[in-house]
N, C-alpha and C positions, 0 to 999 in steps of 0.2 A: 233416627238414624235411617239411613238408605244402605241397602246391601246390595252389591252385585248379584245376580241370579245365575248360577250356573246350569243353565239348560241346554238339552241337547241340539235345541236351534241354534244356541249362540256358539257352540261349540264347532256345529257343522258349517258355521257362518266362518271359521277364523277369527270370530272377533274382531270385525272390522265395522263395529259400529263405531261412528264418528260424531254422534251426538250423546251426550246422555245427561241425566238430572244429576244436581250435585248432591253429594255424597251426605250434606248435614243440612236439611230442609229446615226451615223453621215451623215449628208444630205450634198448631192454634185450636183451639176448641170449634170443633165442625158446627156448620150451621144447622139450626135446627129451628122447631116453632118460638121457642124461646131465646134462642142465639142468634143473633144476626151479625154479618161480616162484612166489614168493610175494607179497603185497601187505598192506601195513601200513596199516590206514584212520587211524588215530592220527596217524602222521607223514606219511602219502600218499607210502609209499617202496614200490619194488619191490625185491625180493630175487632175483638170479638165483644159483642155489648149484649148481656144476658138481661133481657127485661124482667118484669114481674117486682112491683113493690118498688124498691131501691135499685137503679140502674149499676149493675157492676160492669167494668172496663177494664180487658187487658189488651194492652197493646204491645206487639211483639215487632221486632225489628230486624235486618238482617244478621245482628249480633243479639240475639236471642237470650242471653246469660243473664242480662237484666232488664226483664219487661216491666213494665209501667204499669200498676194496677191501682184502680181509683175507684171511688163509687160517686154517682152523681143522682140528685133526685129524678124522679119520671116524671116528666112536663110532655110526653108524648113521643109517639113513635119517633125514633132517630131515622133521617133522611139520608145524613152525609155528616163524616165527623173527621178532621185532622186535626194534629199540631201544626203550630209554626215552624219553620225551619228552626232547630235548635229545642224544640219541645217546650217554651217557655209560655206560650197560649194555645188554647184551645178553643178550638171553634166546632159549632154542632147546628146543624140545620135541622129543625122540626117541622117548619112551616114552610109555605111556598112564598112569605114575605118578609121573613127578618131570618139572622145567623145569631146565635148566643156564645158569649164568650167566657173562658175561665183562667183566671190567670194562674199559670202553676212557678210561678217566680219566688226563690226565697225571700223570706220576711216580706213576703205582699200576702193581702188578704185573699182568698181566693170566693171574692164575691162576683156574681156573675154580672154581667151586662150586653147588651144586644143591640144590633143594628139592623133597621128595616131598611129596605131597597130605596132609593129615594124615587124612582119612576113608577107613577101613578098606575094602577092596575098590571104590573108587571109581576111575574113569577119567577122566584130564584131556580136556576136549573142545576147551580151549583156553584162552588167556590173553589179558589187555586191559590194558596200562599206562595208568594213570588220573592219574599224575602222572611229575616224574623219578623219583621213588625208592616210588613205591607199583604194586602189579600186585594184580591179581585172576586167581586160579585158578577156571575154569569147569569142571566136574565134572559126570559122571551123577547126580550124589547133591546138589548142592549149589554153594555158591560160597566161596569163600575169599578174603579180603584179608589180603594182607601189606605191608609196609615193608622196604624192601631197605635193609640198612646195608652199602656197597658196600666201604669201607674194611675192614671186618670181615670181609667176605664171609658174611652169615648174613641171615635174612629173619627178622622178627618176626610173627607171625599176630597181626594186629589186630581181625578180627571173621570170623565164619562163619554161613553159613545153611544147614541142609540141607531140601531139597525135589530132590523128581526131576526132571532137565532132559531134555528130547529133543533140545534144541538152543539157539543164544543168538544173539542181536544185540548189536551196540554202537555207539553213537552219540557218538564222541570229540566232538562239537561242544558237547552239552550232558551230557557224563559219564553218561550211564544205559545201563546192561546192561538188556537184555529177554530174559526164562528164557519157554521153552516147555515147560507143563506139560501132564498128563493125556494121557490114551490117543489124544484126538483131535488133541493138541497145541493144542489152539484157547485153553485157558486162558494167558495170558502175565503175569510177574510180574516189574514193573521194580523197580531197584535203581538209586538215585543215590549217586555219591561225589563227596565233596569234602573237601580238607584235612584228611585222615586219617579222616573219618568214612564210615560206609554205612549209608545210609536206604531201609528197604523202602518202597516207594508200595504204593498200592491197585492190587491184580491185576485183571486185567478179561477176558472173554470175547468171541473174535474168533466173530461169527456165519457157520457155514459156509453152503454152499448148501443147500438141503433137496430139489430136485427132482432128485434123481441117484438110479442105482440103489443105490447102496450108500454109506454116509457114508465122507466123505473126510478124512483125517487132513491139517491146516493144514500146508502144505510151509513151509520157510523161503525157498525162493525166490519166495514172494507175498506176503511180508512185507519192510518197509523202514521205517527211522525217520529222519527229518529236521525241521529247523527252518525252519520255513516262517512269513515275517513274524514271527519272536523268537517263534513258540510250537512247542512240538516236538509232533509228529505221528507216530502209527503209519500207515504206508500198507498197506492190506490188497487184492493184485489179486485180485479176486472171479470167479473165471471162471463164466460159464453154457455151460450146453449149449443146444445149437437146439432151443427148445421154444416152442409158440406164443404164450406169455407172458413171452418173453425176447428183449429185446433186443440181447443179445450181453454181454460183460463188463463190469467196472467197478470204479473205485480207491475204497475206502471210507477216509476218513480218521478215525481217531480221535484227538481230543485228549488228550494226557499230559500235565496241570499236576505242578506239583510237590507240591501239596497239593489234595486232592480227588478224586474219580473220574474215572475215564479215561470220555471220552464219545465216543460216533459224532457227527460236527459236519458231515460233506461226502462226497457222491457223485460221482464224478467219471463220466460217461456214457461209455461209448466205443464203443457200437453194433458192436461187430465181436467176432470170435471168433478164438481162434489164440494164437500165441506173443508174450507182451510182457514189455518191461522197463522199468524206471522210473528217472527221473532228477529231482533238483529244480536247477534251474538260477535262480538271480536271481528267487527265491520263487514260480517257477513250477513246476507238475507237468508233466514232460517224460513222454509215454507212447510207447515205440518199439513198432511192431508189424512183425514179422518178414515175415509172409507178403506182405505188402503194399511191404515196405521203405518204409515212412514214418514218421511221429511226427506228434504232436498236444502241442498244450499247453493248459494250464487254468491260471486265475488265480482263486484263491479270493477274493478282492477284489472281483471283480466281481460284479454283482448275479445270484443265480441263483433257481431255484424253491424257495423255502422251503414247508415242510409242517408247522411248526409246531416240527419239533424237528433236523430235516435239512436242507442246502441241496442241491440237485441243479445239478451245473454239466458243461455241456456245451464242447467246445472253442472256444476264444478264435478261431482261426484254421483254416481248411481245411486237411488233412492234406499234407503235404508231406514228401518226402526230405530226408535231411541233404545240406548242399552237397556234392555231386562232388569229389573231390581225388586228389590222387595222392601217394604216400609215394616215398621214396627206395628203392633196392634194397638190401635187406640182405647183408651179403658181407663178403668180404675186402676191404681198401683197393682192390687190384688191380680189385674189380669195383664197387664203389659209384660210380665217375664214370660207370655206364651211366645212360640216362634214367631218370627217375621212371616208376612203374607205377602204375594206378589203382587207387585203396583199395577194396576189396570192403566195401562197406557192409553195416551189417545181418548181416553175418558169423554164422553159429552157432556161430563160436570166440570172439565176443565175449563178456566178462563185464563187467557194469555196478555199480558202486560209488557207494554215497551221498557227497557229493551228487551229484556232477557229473563223474564219471570212467567211462572206458570205456576196457576193456584189451582187446587181442589179445593171447593169450600167445605164441599159432602164429605171431605176425608178428614179435612184440616191439617193440610200441606202448602207450603209458600216454597216453591222449587226455583234456582237459577240453572237456567240452561247451560251446559258446557260444550264445547268442541274439544274432540280429543283429535291430536294430531298424529300419533303413530299408527292408525289404520289409515291414514289418509296416505301414507308410503307406498301402499299395496294396491291402493285403486288407482291411482296417476301414473301410469308406467312412462308417460312424457317427463323427463326429468328438468327441463326446461318450465315448462308449465309447473312443475310439482314446485320448482324453486321461487318461481312468482307468488303462487299460493303462500307457500310455508314462511315466506320472507315477509310477509305483513302481519302475521299473528303473533299474539304475545306470546312469551315461553315457549319460544320456538327453537332458540338455539342450540340446545343440545340433540334436538331431532334433525335441524341441517346438518349438524358435524357427522351425525349418524348417517345420514344420506350420501355426504360426500366418503365417511369412509368406505362404505358399501359399493359405491361407484366406482374407486379405486381399488380395491382390493378383494373384494366380496363375490359371490357367486354371480352378481349381475354387474360384472365389471365394464363400464363404460366405454367407448369410443373416444380417443381425445378429442375429438370435435365436441362432442356433447360435457365432457369434463370442462373443457374451454369456456363453453357460455354459460356454465353454473359457475366457474370462477369469475368471469365477467359481470354475472348478476349480481352476486355478492361484492365484488369490488366496487360497482356502481353506487349502492347503497352506504358503502364505507365509506367513498368518496365523499358523498352527499353530506354523512354525518363530519366528516373532518371539516368541511369547509363551513358548514352552520356552527360547529363548534369553533372554529379561527373567528368567524363573522362576529359572535357571541363575545369571545374572548376580548376582541379587536374594541368592540363597545363599550365592555365595562373598561377598558384599562383608558379609553379616552375620555371617561366618563361624560358620554353623550347623553345616556340616559338617566342623568341624576336628576331626579325627584318628579322622573317620568314611569310611568307603569308600561308605556308602551312597548318597550324593549324587553320580550321576556324569552326566556329558554324554551322553546319549541317541545312538546311532550315527545318522545322518541317513540313512534310506535312500528317503525321498522327493527328487523333482528339485524345488530351488526358483528357482522361475523370478521372481526380483527387479525392481524398476522398473526398476533400471540395465540389467539384459539385456533385457528388453522393448522399452526405449528405442531400446538399441544397435543391437541385431539387427534388429527390426521396425519398431517404430515410426515412427523418424525416416527409415529405407529407404523405408518404405510412402508417407510424407508427400511425397517427393521423385517419386513416378511420377504420370503423368498417370491420374487417377481421378476419378468424379464427386465436386466438393468436396463436396455434402450427405453423400455417404457416408463420407469422410474425416473430417470433423470431427464424425458420429456415430459413428464408431469411437473416436476417440480420448476423446470424453465415456464413451462405454458403460465404457472401461478406468478412466477416473478415477472412474465411477462404481461399480466394482465395487471398488475399492481402500476408497472411502467407504464400501459397504456393511459391508466388513469390519473399518472402523474402522484403515485403515493410513493413516499421515501419507501426503498426496501431496509428493513430490519436486518441487521450483521447475521442474527442467529438463521434465517433463511439460506445465506450464501453459504452459511458453514456446513449447513445440513445438505448443499449441493456438494461442497467440496468435500465433506466427509464420506457421499454414497459414490462419488468418483473414485474416490482414494480406495475405497471399500472393493470395488471393482476392478481394480488397476486400469482404469479410464485415464491414463495422467495425457495422452495427448490430447483428450476433449477438455481437460482443465487447462492444459497450458492455452489453447486456443479461446476459450472462455475468458482468461484474464489477458491474452493478448488483445482481444478485440473488445475489450471490456464490457462484456457480457454480465460479468460479477462487478459492479461499482466497485472503487475503490474504497477502501476505509480502515482506520487502524486496527480492529478488533482483526478483519480479514488476513492482513499483513502479518501479526503477529500468528494467526494461527497457520498460515503459510511457512513460516520460520520451524514450526514444530515438525512438518515433514520434509524437512532437510535429508532426516537418516533415510527415508526410504524412495526421496524424490530430489536430487541435489538441484537442480535448476531453481525450485522454490525459493531457494535461499536469493536467490538475484530476482528472482519475481517480487518477492517481500520488498525486497530495498527499493527496487522501481517504483513500486505502488507507493510507499514511504515518501520516496521523493516528490512523484508526482501531488501528494496531499498537500505538500509545501508547508502545512503548519506542522507535519510531523519528525520535524529536524530532529527533536530531542530523542524521539524513539528512535530513530535511525541511527544515533549516534550509541545508543544503549543497546540497540540491537549489535552492532558491530562490536562493542567493547565486549558485551558477553559472549562473542565468539570468538575472542582475542584477536579480533581484526583491528589493531590499535591504530596500525599505520594509515588504515583505510578510513577508520572515524577521523582520522587527522586531516586526511586530504578532502574528505566528505565537507568538514567545519572549515576549511579554508575555502573551497570553492564557492560556499555560500557566504564567505566573508565574516565568519563568526568568530575567527581563532583568537581573537584578540581579547574576548570576553569569556572564553572556557575556564573551566578550572584545572590547573596543573595537576592537584593532587589527584582528581580522579584518572587521568589518563596514566600517571606515574603507579599508581595504585594496578592499572588494570596491565601494564607493561610488567611492573615487576612478577606478576601472577603468573605470566607466560614461562617463567625461568629462563628469559632469553636475553641474557646480558646485553646483546648487542642491540636488541631492539630497545631493553631499557635506555643505554648508553643514545641510542637517536632520539628518544622522546625528551629524554632529561634535557640533550643538547638544543631540540626544539624551542624549548619552554625557556632555556636560558637566552637564546637569541632573541625570542621576542620580548623579554625583561629588559635586553639591553635596546632594543629596538623602540621600547616604548619610555624607559624612564631612565636609560643612559647609563644602567649598570645590570650586569646580568645576574646579580644575586636575587634569592627569594626573599620578598618581604616574611616577616612573621605571620601576618594573614594568611597566607596561603596556605599554613601549617605544613610545608614540605621538609621540617628536618630531619623524619628519619630516612626520609628519601636521600636526601645530601650526605647522612651517615653511609648508608649504603654503597654511594656513587663513590665515595671515598675509598671504602674498603675495597671496592672491586676495581676502581680505575686509579686511584692514588688522588691525593691533594691535587697535584701538578695538573691533572685534566681538568679542574674547573677552568671554567673559561674567566678570562682576566677582564678587567672594564676596560672599554677602549676610549682612548682622549681623543677630543676632536679639537 
């Protein structure tokens, strides 16, 4: 378990550490003379291999609640050990010539079998599982791609490629193996593996520093592969010596596409020298500097200096240490009850793996590196840049909404121009999301992707702040505060303006919030203008809300009716509204104006007329329907299906039977 450390230094810095080690690290037996530690980058598993007599192995992964433990015969020093994807086959390399295999399949004997490399006089540098049943041997003379038939306990060579290899890297997320070739090790040859096939990608050369006493070889310690914003990059840590023309080391990013040539695209300026390590967390490149025990982060999506070919980036935030923390003391059960001790950050024993893993073999811990977003808010004063940064991060929605709230009503209330910029940035991503969803839905409904896996819903990386989020967490709370009414109204209209700019239909509850705010501040003239010039779009809920305002603003009633009439699909609502206001004749006139008077229910209007207690109004409405009956059926009498019997009785009681209309003979 990892514990935050409440140090005076942490308190003095205001808690603005934006990087931390995960609170629940994977704990394993630390490396020693009798315990070797291995890490499998594909399964993210740590192997603790205890030697001496029978070899005991404990395997722990991200979910270390169910570690795998087993024993195997000691056949020599283990150089490399990895499970296949799914943990069904174990591969162990003990010699430079062969790899041994053990099945961990239920109801399948754990008989050992072995595979020697096919190339004569070659030495195996290592191996990588690319699927549950496919494995690649990397030798100093090339690569060999095998399929493993576990039940039959043998391997079939699928494809091989001869090439002189100095060292290699594997990126399991993209199934790409990178081979280092040539004397200076700086020509890299990538291979891509998928579905039993091996594809050779375009090789490329890493530019080595030139202003050095003698040519340096490219070290595998200075190369990493990682997926950033969905694209595979090769990261080169380019060291610089202190010279008048040098500003320190830099990280060079080469984009490695599936097709086409690899291109140098980004340079991250570190402005310092020394020992570095690189992680990638949440699409951010994190560079650790051991000498100063601090880290910086880079975001290649943010604007940099573009020279026509390459974009140069500077750190997004000031350098900060990782969040100080404490770790439990490793040892026997009787000792582990001791108080936790401070974790030595940036230790020389730390080993960094991609994308976000830090391992201390000497202490027996594996951590995942994490980004803390809340401290970033105080370190990035430019709200536009802050929003560009936050919107690309995972789990950022509540932080963004908090920033919006502070920007509107906190001590750091921003000018309207900044607020508009933030709204536009949020709605730009919102619109992209809506378009992607609409496109995906259209393809699904049309059945175009039937039997095809090409059309898949893209994983959503950006935060989507929709109208409901903004209304619930920001705007509705904001309007309740005692702020200048002109500012409040301007903010609400600015958000609606932004939605309209991106052609996003505005939800009625936002208009309702505007009306509620204007009424609260008695800004009826502004409300009238907004409605008259259609700043607030017509809708049935909005018209109904206007009707409720009639008692405090009488023109709202007519504004509501005008809106309903403009909607044209709201005729029933207009009639209901007029009847509810006991304006029965106005309802009849409206129905006649749209030509619907032949189909309306007589009983509904007679009910409404009777409720007014105005006998002459009732007489007029009754006579209207008698005339309609005469015109349509040649007889003024109501039919039994119209259920008007009680109204006929009432009419006779008040006006006499002789007042009933007589049939007209033609």
